[in-house]
MDAnalysis code that builds the backbone (N, CA, C; Angstrom):
import MDAnalysis as mda
import numpy as np

u = mda.Universe.empty(369, n_residues=123, atom_resindex=np.repeat(np.arange(123), 3), trajectory=True)
u.add_TopologyAttr("name", ["N", "CA", "C"] * 123)
u.add_TopologyAttr("resid", np.arange(1, 124))
u.add_TopologyAttr("resname", ["MET", "ASP", "ASN", "ASN", "ARG", "ILE", "LEU", "LYS", "LYS", "ILE", "ILE", "ILE", "ALA", "ASN", "ASN", "LEU", "ARG", "HIS", "PHE", "GLU", "VAL", "GLN", "GLU", "VAL", "PHE", "ALA", "LEU", "GLY", "GLY", "LEU", "GLN", "CYS", "SER", "SER", "SER", "ARG", "ILE", "LYS", "GLY", "PHE", "LEU", "ALA", "GLY", "SER", "ARG", "HIS", "LYS", "ASN", "HIS", "GLU", "ARG", "LEU", "SER", "ASP", "GLU", "VAL", "LEU", "GLU", "GLN", "PHE", "LEU", "ASN", "GLY", "LEU", "ILE", "ILE", "TYR", "ALA", "ARG", "GLY", "GLN", "LEU", "ASP", "GLU", "PRO", "GLU", "MET", "LEU", "PRO", "ARG", "ALA", "ILE", "GLU", "ASN", "TYR", "LEU", "ILE", "GLY", "LEU", "VAL", "GLU", "SER", "GLY", "ASN", "HIS", "ALA", "ALA", "LEU", "ASP", "GLU", "ILE", "ASP", "ALA", "LEU", "ILE", "ALA", "ASP", "ALA", "ARG", "SER", "ALA", "HIS", "ALA", "ASP", "SER", "PRO", "GLU", "GLY", "GLN", "GLU", "ASP", "GLY", "GLY"])
u.atoms.positions = np.array([
    [-40.292, 12.620, -11.741],
    [-39.848, 11.330, -12.225],
    [-39.734, 11.421, -13.751],
    [-38.627, 10.900, -14.283],
    [-38.434, 10.972, -15.727],
    [-39.135, 9.809, -16.438],
    [-39.246, 9.927, -17.750],
    [-39.970, 8.936, -18.554],
    [-39.362, 7.546, -18.459],
    [-38.030, 7.459, -18.348],
    [-37.386, 6.158, -18.252],
    [-37.828, 5.416, -16.985],
    [-37.901, 6.137, -15.889],
    [-38.352, 5.509, -14.636],
    [-39.819, 5.108, -14.708],
    [-40.622, 5.943, -15.350],
    [-42.046, 5.616, -15.522],
    [-42.176, 4.327, -16.319],
    [-41.432, 4.227, -17.424],
    [-41.463, 3.017, -18.246],
    [-41.063, 1.794, -17.423],
    [-39.984, 1.921, -16.682],
    [-39.491, 0.796, -15.879],
    [-40.532, 0.363, -14.846],
    [-41.169, 1.319, -14.191],
    [-42.182, 0.992, -13.185],
    [-43.411, 0.332, -13.817],
    [-43.806, 0.792, -14.995],
    [-44.946, 0.181, -15.700],
    [-44.617, -1.259, -16.081],
    [-43.408, -1.473, -16.568],
    [-42.992, -2.825, -16.955],
    [-42.999, -3.753, -15.754],
    [-42.472, -3.290, -14.637],
    [-42.439, -4.109, -13.422],
    [-43.850, -4.348, -12.895],
    [-44.664, -3.302, -12.849],
    [-46.026, -3.429, -12.316],
    [-46.877, -4.391, -13.139],
    [-46.638, -4.436, -14.436],
    [-47.403, -5.318, -15.311],
    [-46.715, -6.648, -15.563],
    [-45.573, -6.839, -14.909],
    [-44.819, -8.093, -15.012],
    [-44.560, -8.473, -16.471],
    [-44.152, -7.474, -17.252],
    [-43.908, -7.695, -18.679],
    [-42.522, -8.262, -18.903],
    [-42.448, -9.274, -19.724],
    [-41.155, -9.825, -20.132],
    [-40.644, -9.018, -21.321],
    [-39.364, -9.216, -21.624],
    [-38.713, -8.389, -22.640],
    [-39.434, -8.459, -23.987],
    [-39.802, -9.666, -24.420],
    [-40.471, -9.791, -25.719],
    [-41.841, -9.121, -25.685],
    [-42.480, -9.089, -24.517],
    [-43.774, -8.410, -24.404],
    [-43.607, -6.900, -24.504],
    [-42.526, -6.369, -23.944],
    [-42.250, -4.935, -24.052],
    [-42.057, -4.561, -25.519],
    [-41.324, -5.399, -26.254],
    [-41.150, -5.146, -27.691],
    [-42.501, -5.164, -28.402],
    [-43.344, -6.106, -28.029],
    [-44.659, -6.216, -28.655],
    [-45.520, -4.991, -28.345],
    [-45.461, -4.509, -27.112],
    [-46.228, -3.318, -26.732],
    [-45.773, -2.123, -27.549],
    [-44.463, -1.945, -27.678],
    [-43.967, -0.849, -28.520],
    [-44.478, -0.998, -29.950],
    [-44.437, -2.223, -30.482],
    [-44.905, -2.450, -31.857],
    [-46.387, -2.131, -31.992],
    [-47.183, -2.504, -31.001],
    [-48.613, -2.186, -31.046],
    [-48.852, -0.679, -31.008],
    [-47.924, 0.047, -30.389],
    [-48.004, 1.506, -30.351],
    [-47.443, 2.166, -31.596],
    [-46.926, 1.349, -32.525],
    [-46.447, 1.892, -33.788],
    [-44.955, 2.137, -33.848],
    [-44.190, 1.564, -32.920],
    [-42.746, 1.783, -32.906],
    [-42.029, 0.444, -32.781],
    [-41.211, 0.126, -33.770],
    [-40.397, -1.091, -33.715],
    [-39.130, -0.757, -32.931],
    [-38.949, -1.431, -31.804],
    [-37.783, -1.185, -30.955],
    [-36.934, -2.439, -30.885],
    [-35.645, -2.262, -31.067],
    [-34.725, -3.383, -30.929],
    [-34.532, -3.680, -29.443],
    [-34.030, -4.860, -29.164],
    [-33.730, -5.240, -27.784],
    [-32.741, -4.275, -27.154],
    [-31.727, -3.903, -27.918],
    [-30.702, -3.011, -27.356],
    [-31.273, -1.622, -27.054],
    [-32.209, -1.170, -27.848],
    [-32.805, 0.143, -27.574],
    [-33.647, 0.088, -26.304],
    [-34.404, -0.991, -26.131],
    [-35.202, -1.138, -24.921],
    [-34.290, -1.222, -23.706],
    [-33.200, -1.972, -23.828],
    [-32.236, -2.058, -22.725],
    [-31.664, -0.682, -22.410],
    [-31.455, 0.133, -23.437],
    [-30.975, 1.497, -23.230],
    [-31.980, 2.347, -22.473],
    [-33.269, 2.161, -22.766],
    [-34.304, 2.895, -22.038],
    [-34.325, 2.485, -20.566],
    [-34.047, 1.216, -20.308],
    [-34.135, 0.696, -18.943],
    [-32.837, 0.834, -18.159],
    [-31.740, 1.145, -18.843],
    [-30.448, 1.291, -18.177],
    [-30.449, 2.540, -17.308],
    [-29.675, 2.504, -16.261],
    [-29.547, 3.662, -15.378],
    [-28.963, 4.851, -16.127],
    [-29.211, 6.035, -15.623],
    [-28.792, 7.256, -16.312],
    [-27.276, 7.374, -16.421],
    [-26.542, 6.670, -15.595],
    [-25.075, 6.737, -15.659],
    [-24.478, 5.623, -16.519],
    [-25.324, 4.736, -16.998],
    [-24.847, 3.639, -17.838],
    [-24.500, 4.175, -19.218],
    [-23.454, 3.611, -19.844],
    [-22.997, 4.123, -21.147],
    [-24.027, 3.932, -22.254],
    [-24.926, 2.942, -22.124],
    [-25.930, 2.694, -23.160],
    [-27.272, 3.354, -22.867],
    [-27.345, 4.162, -21.836],
    [-28.601, 4.823, -21.468],
    [-29.119, 5.672, -22.629],
    [-30.416, 5.539, -22.901],
    [-31.066, 6.374, -23.909],
    [-32.265, 7.042, -23.258],
    [-32.315, 8.354, -23.361],
    [-33.428, 9.109, -22.781],
    [-34.709, 8.788, -23.540],
    [-35.768, 8.531, -22.802],
    [-37.072, 8.195, -23.389],
    [-37.864, 9.491, -23.569],
    [-38.165, 9.815, -24.803],
    [-38.896, 11.054, -25.081],
    [-40.374, 10.887, -24.735],
    [-41.062, 12.013, -24.625],
    [-42.502, 11.982, -24.356],
    [-43.247, 11.233, -25.464],
    [-42.828, 11.439, -26.706],
    [-43.493, 10.803, -27.845],
    [-43.349, 9.284, -27.807],
    [-42.154, 8.807, -27.470],
    [-41.916, 7.361, -27.413],
    [-42.689, 6.753, -26.243],
    [-42.716, 7.452, -25.105],
    [-43.500, 6.965, -23.972],
    [-44.984, 6.918, -24.339],
    [-45.452, 7.912, -25.067],
    [-46.850, 7.929, -25.502],
    [-47.147, 6.728, -26.406],
    [-46.232, 6.410, -27.309],
    [-46.428, 5.250, -28.179],
    [-46.480, 3.966, -27.355],
    [-45.617, 3.868, -26.340],
    [-45.633, 2.691, -25.475],
    [-46.969, 2.592, -24.746],
    [-47.447, 3.692, -24.191],
    [-48.710, 3.679, -23.445],
    [-49.891, 3.333, -24.361],
    [-49.881, 3.862, -25.583],
    [-50.935, 3.503, -26.543],
    [-50.880, 2.015, -26.865],
    [-49.679, 1.499, -27.035],
    [-49.517, 0.074, -27.286],
    [-49.953, -0.768, -26.102],
    [-49.701, -0.283, -24.896],
    [-50.097, -1.009, -23.685],
    [-51.620, -1.102, -23.582],
    [-52.307, -0.061, -23.981],
    [-53.772, -0.091, -23.987],
    [-54.270, -1.174, -24.936],
    [-53.707, -1.211, -26.130],
    [-54.110, -2.231, -27.104],
    [-53.735, -3.621, -26.608],
    [-52.555, -3.748, -26.021],
    [-52.071, -5.029, -25.502],
    [-53.008, -5.570, -24.420],
    [-53.451, -4.696, -23.535],
    [-54.279, -5.119, -22.408],
    [-55.749, -5.273, -22.775],
    [-56.250, -4.468, -23.691],
    [-57.667, -4.448, -24.006],
    [-58.000, -5.110, -25.327],
    [-57.068, -5.074, -26.257],
    [-57.322, -5.562, -27.597],
    [-57.666, -4.400, -28.517],
    [-57.693, -4.687, -29.812],
    [-57.999, -3.661, -30.804],
    [-59.477, -3.289, -30.743],
    [-59.792, -2.021, -30.858],
    [-61.187, -1.596, -30.869],
    [-61.922, -2.115, -32.092],
    [-61.225, -2.193, -33.227],
    [-61.878, -2.638, -34.454],
    [-61.950, -4.161, -34.559],
    [-61.407, -4.886, -33.569],
    [-61.490, -6.341, -33.529],
    [-61.896, -6.783, -32.122],
    [-63.146, -6.474, -31.704],
    [-63.542, -6.748, -30.321],
    [-63.590, -8.237, -29.972],
    [-63.608, -9.108, -30.954],
    [-63.670, -10.543, -30.680],
    [-62.287, -11.145, -30.429],
    [-61.237, -10.375, -30.736],
    [-59.875, -10.885, -30.565],
    [-59.498, -10.901, -29.084],
    [-58.815, -11.954, -28.671],
    [-58.325, -12.078, -27.308],
    [-57.173, -11.095, -27.105],
    [-57.220, -10.262, -26.059],
    [-56.100, -9.339, -25.817],
    [-54.803, -10.122, -25.619],
    [-53.702, -9.575, -26.133],
    [-52.404, -10.249, -26.063],
    [-51.976, -10.477, -24.620],
    [-52.352, -9.589, -23.708],
    [-51.971, -9.762, -22.310],
    [-52.545, -11.064, -21.760],
    [-53.794, -11.336, -22.079],
    [-54.436, -12.565, -21.593],
    [-53.817, -13.773, -22.278],
    [-53.614, -13.672, -23.569],
    [-53.024, -14.784, -24.312],
    [-51.633, -15.138, -23.767],
    [-50.794, -14.127, -23.545],
    [-49.454, -14.386, -23.026],
    [-49.492, -14.932, -21.602],
    [-50.448, -14.484, -20.811],
    [-50.591, -15.013, -19.456],
    [-50.948, -16.495, -19.497],
    [-51.888, -16.856, -20.358],
    [-52.276, -18.264, -20.485],
    [-51.118, -19.114, -20.995],
    [-50.376, -18.608, -21.948],
    [-49.206, -19.331, -22.450],
    [-48.205, -19.541, -21.315],
    [-48.020, -18.538, -20.489],
    [-47.118, -18.663, -19.345],
    [-47.573, -19.734, -18.366],
    [-48.888, -19.828, -18.139],
    [-49.415, -20.873, -17.261],
    [-49.164, -22.257, -17.840],
    [-49.361, -22.390, -19.146],
    [-49.122, -23.674, -19.803],
    [-47.643, -24.042, -19.711],
    [-46.773, -23.087, -20.038],
    [-45.335, -23.359, -20.015],
    [-44.824, -23.706, -18.622],
    [-45.421, -23.098, -17.598],
    [-44.981, -23.388, -16.229],
    [-45.640, -24.634, -15.661],
    [-46.600, -25.185, -16.401],
    [-47.279, -26.395, -15.932],
    [-48.219, -26.146, -14.766],
    [-48.763, -24.947, -14.675],
    [-49.658, -24.589, -13.577],
    [-51.071, -25.086, -13.888],
    [-51.269, -26.385, -13.701],
    [-52.542, -27.015, -14.042],
    [-53.678, -26.555, -13.129],
    [-53.375, -26.234, -11.887],
    [-54.422, -25.778, -10.966],
    [-55.027, -24.466, -11.457],
    [-54.191, -23.548, -11.884],
    [-54.689, -22.263, -12.392],
    [-55.463, -22.463, -13.688],
    [-54.963, -23.338, -14.554],
    [-55.665, -23.612, -15.813],
    [-57.027, -24.257, -15.557],
    [-57.096, -25.150, -14.576],
    [-58.375, -25.768, -14.220],
    [-59.348, -24.723, -13.670],
    [-58.840, -23.800, -12.884],
    [-59.683, -22.732, -12.333],
    [-60.222, -21.847, -13.462],
    [-59.382, -21.534, -14.432],
    [-59.820, -20.733, -15.582],
    [-60.875, -21.491, -16.378],
    [-60.668, -22.788, -16.578],
    [-61.679, -23.608, -17.260],
    [-63.018, -23.536, -16.540],
    [-62.995, -23.628, -15.203],
    [-64.229, -23.570, -14.417],
    [-64.901, -22.204, -14.558],
    [-64.110, -21.142, -14.548],
    [-64.668, -19.789, -14.709],
    [-65.313, -19.631, -16.083],
    [-64.673, -20.166, -17.110],
    [-65.229, -20.084, -18.464],
    [-66.534, -20.863, -18.548],
    [-66.562, -22.055, -17.960],
    [-67.789, -22.853, -17.965],
    [-68.916, -22.124, -17.246],
    [-68.608, -21.495, -16.106],
    [-69.616, -20.728, -15.368],
    [-70.124, -19.553, -16.203],
    [-69.213, -18.872, -16.886],
    [-69.606, -17.725, -17.709],
    [-70.486, -18.166, -18.874],
    [-70.127, -19.271, -19.503],
    [-70.943, -19.779, -20.613],
    [-72.329, -20.180, -20.129],
    [-72.384, -20.818, -18.980],
    [-73.665, -21.236, -18.417],
    [-74.532, -20.021, -18.093],
    [-73.929, -19.012, -17.474],
    [-74.670, -17.798, -17.134],
    [-75.160, -17.092, -18.393],
    [-74.328, -17.079, -19.433],
    [-74.716, -16.427, -20.683],
    [-75.862, -17.194, -21.347],
    [-75.799, -18.509, -21.327],
    [-76.850, -19.327, -21.951],
    [-78.180, -19.147, -21.226],
    [-78.123, -18.899, -19.918],
    [-79.334, -18.721, -19.120],
    [-79.902, -17.303, -19.210],
    [-79.103, -16.358, -19.736],
    [-79.550, -14.973, -19.823],
    [-80.420, -14.778, -21.049],
    [-81.257, -13.723, -21.062],
    [-82.073, -13.456, -22.259],
    [-81.245, -13.241, -23.521],
    [-80.066, -12.606, -23.398],
    [-79.200, -12.391, -24.575],
    [-78.697, -13.710, -25.103],
    [-78.324, -14.633, -24.213],
    [-77.796, -15.921, -24.629],
    [-78.855, -16.778, -25.291],
    [-80.098, -16.639, -24.838],
    [-81.178, -17.431, -25.428],
    [-81.516, -16.932, -26.827],
    [-81.340, -15.598, -27.054],
    [-81.559, -15.024, -28.388],
    [-80.508, -15.521, -29.367],
    [-79.249, -15.716, -28.866],
    [-78.157, -16.182, -29.713],
    [-78.308, -17.655, -30.056],
    [-79.144, -18.330, -29.350],
    [-79.284, -19.763, -29.552],
    [-78.306, -20.545, -28.699],
    [-77.730, -19.824, -27.687],
    [-76.863, -20.601, -26.980],
    [-76.072, -20.373, -25.881],
])
């Protein structure tokens, strides 16, 4: 399987929208235009097809790690994947999912406050 197909499958599997793909590339250290990304995703017989090199795929994968996990040097920052997912829920008006997330957060805060670590933090 070539790198272009791998990229396409990763994008589909992670349900990434076009602007998110650009962001992942940027997090990996590569600014990609929309047309270049479309070229990577175009079929091999398409006139705008651009072969994805190993180096560019590596930059995308490095960016995907940061996108999904967050920066190592900023562990308190919300990963962009979670932030974009929440924004998508808000934009789609999925109040049931947002309410469920609120309940999960409340449960997590309660569990943390009841734990020895949470009591040391004061909260």
